[in-house]
C-alpha positions in Angstrom: 209.5 317.7 168.4 211.4 317.5 164.7 209.5 318.1 161.4 209.5 314.2 160.5 208.1 313.1 163.8 205.2 315.9 163.5 204.6 315.0 160.0 204.1 311.3 160.9 201.9 312.1 163.9 199.7 314.4 161.7 199.1 311.3 159.2 198.9 308.6 161.9 197.8 309.8 165.3 194.0 309.7 165.7 193.9 312.7 167.9 195.6 315.0 165.3 193.4 313.4 162.5 190.2 314.3 164.6 191.4 317.9 165.0 192.1 318.2 161.3 188.7 316.7 160.2 185.9 318.8 158.6 183.4 317.1 161.2 185.5 317.8 164.3 182.9 320.1 165.7 180.3 317.3 165.6 182.6 314.4 166.7 184.1 316.2 169.7 180.9 318.0 171.0 178.9 314.8 170.6 181.5 312.5 172.2 182.2 315.0 175.0 178.4 315.2 175.7 177.7 311.5 175.7 181.0 309.9 177.0 183.4 312.5 179.0 180.8 314.7 180.5 178.8 312.0 182.3 181.7 309.9 182.7 180.3 306.8 180.6 182.8 304.1 180.0 180.9 301.8 177.6 177.6 302.6 175.7 175.5 300.1 173.3 175.2 300.7 169.6 171.5 301.1 169.8 171.6 304.0 172.5 174.6 305.7 171.0 173.1 305.7 167.7 169.8 307.1 169.1 171.7 309.8 170.9 173.5 310.7 167.7 170.2 310.7 165.5 168.7 313.2 167.9 172.0 315.3 167.7 172.1 315.2 163.7 168.4 316.1 163.7 168.8 319.3 165.9 172.0 320.2 163.8 170.0 319.9 160.4 167.3 322.1 161.9 169.6 324.9 162.2 172.4 324.2 159.3 169.8 322.8 156.6 168.9 319.2 155.6 172.3 319.0 153.6 174.3 319.2 156.7 175.5 315.8 157.8 173.8 313.6 155.1 174.8 310.3 156.5 172.9 308.1 158.9 173.8 307.9 162.7 175.2 304.2 162.2 177.2 305.2 159.3 179.0 308.0 161.2 179.7 305.6 164.2 181.2 302.9 161.9 183.2 305.5 160.3 184.5 306.9 163.5 185.3 303.5 164.6 187.2 302.5 161.4 191.0 301.7 161.7 191.7 304.7 159.7 190.1 307.1 162.1 190.2 305.4 165.4 188.2 307.8 167.4 185.9 305.1 168.9 186.4 301.6 169.9 183.8 298.9 168.5 183.8 295.6 170.3 181.3 293.0 171.3 181.0 291.8 174.9 181.4 288.0 175.3 178.0 286.4 175.0 176.2 289.2 173.2 175.8 290.1 169.7 175.3 293.8 170.1 178.1 295.9 169.3 179.5 298.3 172.1 181.3 301.7 171.7 183.9 303.2 173.9 186.2 306.3 173.5 190.0 306.0 172.6 192.8 307.4 174.8 193.6 309.5 171.7 190.0 311.0 171.2 189.9 311.9 175.1 193.2 313.8 174.6 191.9 315.8 171.7 188.8 316.6 173.5 190.6 317.8 176.7 192.9 319.9 174.4 189.7 321.4 173.1 188.3 322.1 176.6 191.6 323.8 177.5 191.0 326.3 174.6 187.9 327.8 176.1 188.2 331.0 178.0 188.9 330.7 181.7 188.0 333.1 184.4 191.5 333.8 185.1 194.8 331.9 185.1 195.9 330.9 188.4 199.5 330.4 189.3 199.9 330.5 193.0 198.4 327.1 193.6 200.4 325.4 191.1 203.6 327.0 192.3 202.6 325.8 195.9 201.9 322.4 194.3 205.4 322.4 192.7 207.1 323.2 196.1 205.3 320.7 197.9 206.1 318.0 195.2 209.9 319.1 195.5 209.7 318.7 199.1 208.0 315.3 199.1 210.9 314.0 196.7 213.7 315.5 198.9 212.3 314.4 202.2 211.4 310.8 200.7 214.9 310.3 199.4 217.0 311.7 202.4 219.0 308.7 203.7 220.7 310.8 206.6 218.7 310.3 209.8 220.2 313.7 211.2 219.0 315.6 208.3 215.7 313.9 208.4 215.0 314.5 212.0 216.1 318.2 211.7 213.6 318.6 208.8 210.9 316.8 210.8 211.6 319.0 213.8 211.6 322.2 211.5 207.9 321.3 210.4 206.9 320.6 214.1 207.9 324.1 215.0 206.2 325.6 212.0 203.1 323.6 213.3 203.5 324.8 216.8 203.9 328.3 215.7 200.6 328.1 213.6 198.7 326.5 216.5 199.9 329.3 218.9 198.9 332.0 216.3 195.3 330.5 215.9 194.9 330.0 219.6 196.0 333.8 220.1 193.0 334.8 217.9 194.9 335.4 214.7 193.2 333.0 212.0 194.6 333.6 208.8 192.0 332.8 205.8 192.4 332.4 202.1 191.0 335.3 199.9 188.4 334.6 197.2 191.1 334.7 194.4 193.3 331.9 196.1 190.2 329.8 196.8 189.0 330.1 193.0 192.8 329.2 192.0 193.0 325.9 194.0 189.4 324.9 193.1 190.0 325.3 189.3 193.4 323.4 189.7 191.4 320.7 191.6 188.9 320.5 188.8 191.5 320.2 186.0 193.4 317.5 188.0 190.2 315.6 188.5 189.3 315.4 184.8 192.8 314.3 184.1 192.5 311.4 186.5 189.4 310.1 184.6 191.4 310.1 181.4 194.3 308.3 183.1 192.0 305.4 183.8 191.1 305.0 180.2 194.6 305.1 178.8 195.7 302.4 181.6 192.9 300.1 180.2 194.2 300.8 176.9 197.7 299.7 177.6 196.3 296.4 179.1 194.4 296.0 176.1 197.3 296.3 174.0 199.3 294.0 175.9 196.5 291.3 175.5 196.5 291.8 171.6 200.4 291.4 171.6 200.1 288.1 173.8 197.6 286.7 171.3 199.7 287.5 168.3 202.7 286.0 169.9 200.4 282.7 171.1 199.3 282.5 167.4 202.8 282.6 166.0 204.7 280.7 168.6 206.7 277.7 167.5 208.6 276.8 170.7 207.7 275.0 173.9 204.7 276.0 176.1 206.8 276.5 179.2 208.9 279.1 177.3 205.5 280.8 176.0 204.1 281.1 179.3 207.4 282.3 181.1 207.5 285.2 178.6 203.8 286.0 178.5 203.8 286.3 182.4 207.1 288.2 182.3 205.4 290.8 180.1 202.4 290.8 182.3 204.4 291.5 185.4 206.2 294.2 183.4 203.0 296.3 182.9 201.8 295.6 186.5 205.4 296.6 188.0 206.0 299.5 185.7 205.8 303.1 187.1 202.2 303.5 185.7 201.1 300.1 187.0 202.6 300.7 190.4 201.2 304.3 190.7 197.6 303.1 189.7 197.8 300.6 192.3 198.8 303.0 195.0 196.1 305.3 194.0 193.5 302.6 193.9 194.6 301.4 197.4 194.3 305.0 198.7 190.8 305.6 197.2 189.5 302.3 198.4 189.8 303.3 202.1 186.3 304.0 203.4 187.8 306.6 205.7 189.3 308.4 202.7 186.0 308.3 200.8 184.3 309.8 203.7 186.8 312.4 204.1 186.6 313.3 200.5 183.1 313.7 200.7 183.1 315.8 203.8 185.6 318.2 202.4 183.8 318.6 198.8 180.6 319.4 200.7 182.7 322.2 202.9 184.3 323.4 199.5 181.2 323.9 197.5 179.5 325.6 199.9 182.1 328.6 199.9 180.6 331.6 198.2 183.7 332.1 196.1 183.5 328.4 194.7 179.7 328.6 194.2 180.2 332.0 192.0 182.4 329.8 189.6 179.0 327.6 189.1 181.1 324.3 189.2 179.7 321.2 187.3 177.2 319.2 189.3 179.3 316.0 189.0 182.2 317.7 191.0 180.3 316.8 194.3 180.6 313.1 193.5 184.0 313.1 191.5 185.6 310.5 193.8 182.6 308.0 193.0 183.6 308.6 189.2 187.0 307.6 190.1 185.9 304.6 191.7 183.6 303.5 189.1 186.3 304.3 186.3 188.8 302.3 188.2 186.3 299.3 188.8 185.6 299.3 185.0 189.3 299.2 184.3 189.7 296.2 186.9 186.8 294.4 185.4 188.5 294.7 181.8 191.6 293.5 183.1 189.9 290.4 184.8 188.0 289.9 181.4 191.2 289.9 179.4 192.7 287.4 181.7 189.7 285.1 181.4 189.7 285.6 177.3 193.6 284.9 177.4 193.0 281.6 179.5 190.2 280.6 177.2 192.5 281.3 174.1 195.5 279.1 175.7 192.7 276.4 176.3 191.5 276.4 172.6 195.0 276.1 171.6 195.7 273.2 173.7 192.4 271.4 172.6 193.4 272.0 168.9 197.0 270.4 169.6 195.2 267.4 171.2 192.7 267.2 168.3 195.6 267.0 165.8 197.2 264.2 167.9 193.7 262.3 167.6 193.7 263.0 164.0 196.9 261.4 163.3 196.1 258.5 165.3 192.7 257.9 163.5 194.9 258.3 160.2 197.2 255.6 161.4 194.3 253.2 162.1 192.5 254.0 158.8 195.6 253.1 156.9 196.1 250.0 158.8 192.5 248.7 158.1 192.7 249.6 154.4 196.0 247.5 154.3 194.5 244.5 156.2 193.3 242.6 153.2 196.2 243.7 150.8 198.7 240.8 151.3 202.2 242.2 150.7 204.2 240.2 148.0 207.9 239.0 148.5 209.6 238.6 151.8 208.2 240.5 154.5 210.0 239.1 157.8 212.8 236.7 158.6 212.6 234.2 161.4 215.6 232.0 162.5 215.3 228.3 161.8 213.7 226.2 164.7 216.3 223.9 166.5 216.6 221.9 169.9 218.8 222.9 172.8 220.7 219.7 174.1 221.9 219.6 177.6 223.8 216.3 178.8 223.5 215.0 182.2 227.2 214.8 182.8 227.8 218.2 181.7 226.0 219.6 184.7 228.3 221.0 187.4 228.4 218.8 190.6 226.9 220.2 194.0 229.1 222.3 196.0 227.9 222.3 199.9 227.6 225.8 201.5 229.8 227.1 204.1 228.4 226.2 207.6 228.5 229.4 209.8 230.1 229.7 213.2 228.2 231.1 216.0 229.9 233.0 218.7 229.1 231.8 222.1 227.8 235.0 223.5 225.0 235.7 226.1 222.2 238.1 224.8 221.2 240.3 227.5 218.1 242.0 228.0 218.7 246.1 227.9 217.4 248.4 230.6 216.8 251.5 228.9 213.5 253.0 228.8 212.7 254.2 225.1 209.6 256.1 224.3 208.4 254.2 221.2 205.2 256.7 220.7 207.8 259.2 219.1 208.0 256.7 216.2 204.5 257.3 215.5 204.4 261.0 215.6 204.1 262.9 212.4 203.9 266.5 211.6 201.1 267.6 209.1 201.4 271.4 208.3 198.0 272.8 207.5 198.6 274.8 204.3 195.1 276.2 204.2 195.6 277.9 207.8 199.0 279.5 206.4 197.2 280.8 203.3 194.5 282.4 205.2 196.9 283.9 207.4 198.7 285.5 204.7 195.4 286.5 203.0 194.3 288.1 206.3 197.3 290.1 206.4 197.0 291.4 202.9 193.6 292.6 203.6 195.0 295.2 205.9 198.0 296.2 203.8 199.1 295.9 200.1 202.2 293.8 201.0 203.7 292.0 203.8 207.2 290.4 204.4 207.5 286.7 205.6 209.5 288.1 208.6 206.5 290.6 209.6 204.0 287.9 209.2 205.9 285.5 211.4 206.5 288.1 214.1 202.5 288.6 214.3 202.1 284.9 213.8 204.9 282.8 215.4 205.8 279.5 213.7 203.9 276.7 215.7 205.5 273.7 213.9 209.1 274.9 213.5 211.1 274.3 210.2 208.2 272.3 208.5 205.8 275.3 208.7 208.5 277.7 207.4 209.1 275.4 204.3 205.2 275.3 203.9 205.4 279.2 203.8 208.3 279.0 201.2 206.1 276.6 199.2 203.2 279.0 199.2 205.5 281.9 198.2 206.7 279.7 195.2 203.2 279.0 194.1 202.3 282.5 194.3 205.3 283.5 192.4 204.0 281.3 189.5 200.4 282.2 189.8 199.3 279.0 191.6 197.6 280.8 194.5 194.6 282.9 193.9 194.8 286.5 194.9 198.4 286.1 196.0 201.9 287.0 194.8 205.2 286.6 196.1 208.5 288.4 195.3 211.9 287.3 196.5 214.5 289.8 197.2 217.9 288.2 197.0 219.7 291.4 198.0 218.4 291.3 201.5 219.0 288.5 204.1 216.7 288.2 207.0 216.9 285.8 210.1 213.6 284.0 210.9 213.6 282.7 214.5 211.3 280.4 216.3 211.0 278.3 219.5 211.7 274.6 219.5 212.4 271.8 222.0 215.4 269.9 221.6 216.3 266.2 222.4 216.4 266.7 226.1 213.0 268.4 226.2 214.4 271.9 226.8 213.4 274.9 225.0 215.8 276.3 222.5 215.7 279.0 219.9 216.3 278.1 216.2 217.1 280.5 213.4 217.2 280.2 209.7 218.6 283.0 207.4 217.0 283.2 204.0 216.3 286.0 201.4 213.5 288.4 202.1 210.0 287.1 200.9 207.5 289.7 200.1 203.7 288.7 199.6 201.5 291.1 197.8 198.1 291.4 196.4 
């Protein structure tokens, strides 16, 4: 927060430029009404221009015909210009109609303007309780001493038992209206911030895609090194704190039980007289559906960027192959043009022809081979009964079955280790099946298996045991020690 940093932000940051613009009331109010309030992620150029034209017409009725003299399309294109950066203008694949979306900077500016409005009261109790709860979760989740961990859990159990006994005795403590309003206003604020976070996550993935395209266009090394660097950056975004937090939030919200629980609790809270007196927005009742819609749009954007990146790489490979063909055609055309032009002078040297003479007396004489001596031994027939059927036995591991087993486990949880997987579904074909699982993990680590990733933790060594049959036909337990392998979605 020094002078030079703030000066640069004032000149370059789109949110600051929006707040300093003379048209800030028009831009902020219109974009809030069209995008933020109804939770609209993308709007076509025709619909957005029509809505802005109606807004300009109403403002000119009150402020005079000289107010905002430009047309709606001119304003939209101006707001989407690089020097403004308040809107993002783009074209969906396969369409020629422009689409508009808010940028994260614009949403931050609008959220700051919303925070300037007068609130019914400034609640502090709920935020203080939230801070204490967060500190308690951090301390409890990082405590490695089992004794202290158990003592803390027993303390919570005693407090719960005391609360249950107090309620059974007829003492039912209730929140007063002030506490209910305080907590509900904080819930509304956090719900709005979550919707803004989705747009920022989507913006980060879009920035990654742009940086990767620039790197591909300027790359001069091998394709393998390029793909290694690209996938490393993609994993850096997905494995960052923001990416892991987004995946955990998405897994939590995708639970049908959690959605039903959220709907029931929202209906119960909105029916309280203290909350009804605040006149909450109608969309509050379905805010979790807005979260789902925004999250799905972010997921679709990431999938579309991946498809576009793959198509971009395919185009690069096609251009390189085409260049090779052009070089070959150039060689052919030059050879055909020189076919009738006989070169002058000496072109090629050939050794003089001569006969090779071999006289009969120069050939070596015949040398008889040594006659082998055979030992006078009697060959006896063996009496051992050997099972030759085992020579024709072949072990074929069904990789499709193993892949289905891994994907079935990942439908129930976000990640599973190889040891947990084998505890639930033991090895049936011994070491060959274990090697097939490792091959799946190696393919998933490089993006070879759709919908599956694998991470190898070299710091943790896990034993894998299975039942086998030895040469004598007895059952034995085999064990292999290998680093921990974690399959993830």
